[in-house]
C-alpha positions in Angstrom: 111.3 62.5 92.2 111.7 66.4 93.8 110.1 69.3 95.2 109.8 72.8 93.8 109.0 76.0 95.3 105.7 77.6 93.8 104.9 80.8 95.5 105.3 82.4 98.7 102.6 85.0 99.9 102.3 87.1 103.1 99.5 88.0 104.8 97.7 88.3 107.9 95.3 85.3 107.9 95.0 84.8 111.9 94.1 88.2 112.6 96.9 89.0 115.1 98.4 91.8 113.0 101.5 89.7 112.2 101.9 88.6 108.5 101.9 84.7 108.0 103.7 83.0 105.1 101.7 80.8 102.5 104.3 78.4 100.9 102.8 76.5 97.9 105.0 73.6 96.5 105.0 71.4 93.5 105.9 67.6 93.9 107.5 66.2 90.7 106.4 62.5 90.5 108.3 61.6 87.3 104.8 61.4 85.3 102.8 64.2 84.2 100.8 64.5 87.5 102.1 67.5 89.6 100.3 67.4 92.7 101.1 70.2 95.4 101.8 71.0 99.3 100.8 74.2 101.0 102.1 75.3 104.2 101.0 78.2 106.3 103.9 79.5 108.8 103.6 82.0 111.4 106.3 83.3 113.8 106.1 81.9 117.1 109.0 83.5 119.7 110.9 84.4 116.9 110.9 80.9 115.1 108.8 79.7 112.2 106.0 77.4 112.9 103.6 75.6 110.9 100.0 76.8 111.5 98.8 74.5 109.0 99.6 72.3 105.8 97.5 70.6 103.4 98.1 68.5 100.1 96.5 69.1 96.9 95.9 66.7 94.0 97.2 67.8 90.1 95.4 70.2 88.0 92.9 67.6 87.1 92.3 66.4 90.2 91.6 69.2 93.0 95.0 71.1 92.2 95.9 74.7 93.6 94.6 77.0 91.4 95.0 79.9 94.1 95.3 80.8 98.1 95.0 84.3 99.3 93.9 86.3 102.2 90.5 88.3 102.3 90.5 90.4 105.2 91.7 87.7 107.6 90.3 84.7 106.1 92.5 82.3 104.2 91.0 81.5 100.8 91.5 78.2 98.8 90.6 77.8 95.4 91.1 73.9 94.0 90.8 72.9 90.4 87.6 70.7 89.7 85.3 69.0 90.1 85.5 67.5 86.5 82.4 67.5 84.6 81.7 64.3 82.8 83.6 63.9 79.6 85.9 67.0 80.4 89.5 66.6 79.5 92.0 66.7 82.5 93.5 70.2 81.0 90.4 71.5 80.2 88.6 72.0 83.6 85.9 74.9 83.5 85.1 75.0 87.3 87.0 75.2 90.7 85.9 75.2 94.2 86.7 78.2 96.6 86.7 77.6 100.4 87.1 80.4 103.1 88.5 79.6 106.5 89.0 81.6 109.7 91.6 81.1 112.5 89.7 80.1 115.5 91.1 78.6 118.6 94.4 77.9 117.2 93.3 76.2 114.0 91.9 77.3 110.6 88.0 76.3 110.5 86.0 76.4 107.5 84.2 79.5 107.3 81.8 79.2 104.2 80.6 76.0 102.4 82.8 74.9 99.5 81.6 77.1 96.2 81.7 75.9 93.0 82.7 78.5 90.5 82.1 78.3 86.7 85.0 79.7 84.4 83.7 81.6 81.5 84.7 80.3 78.2 
């Protein structure tokens, strides 16, 4: 049905001293689900170039909670996994994965970590 811009963050996530743009977008499906897309852009020869992109689920199914840089690592937080009996809008956990730019692509630096939210 449509796409809307979420957030744009700027940070050096490749370690080259130049900030990349981290762009999150929401996809309107016409229903209650709002999955997303994330793009990481850099300037190459003065033009924007996509370094990486990935889709996220809805907030009830692996949706984007946060994305940010930590030093030159790219940190991705996704909602879930859902516990048995947990309502879609009441998720109490999220996953955090750190990526590092190596050999022209983002590679997982650490295993996916599940973090419990405090009540």
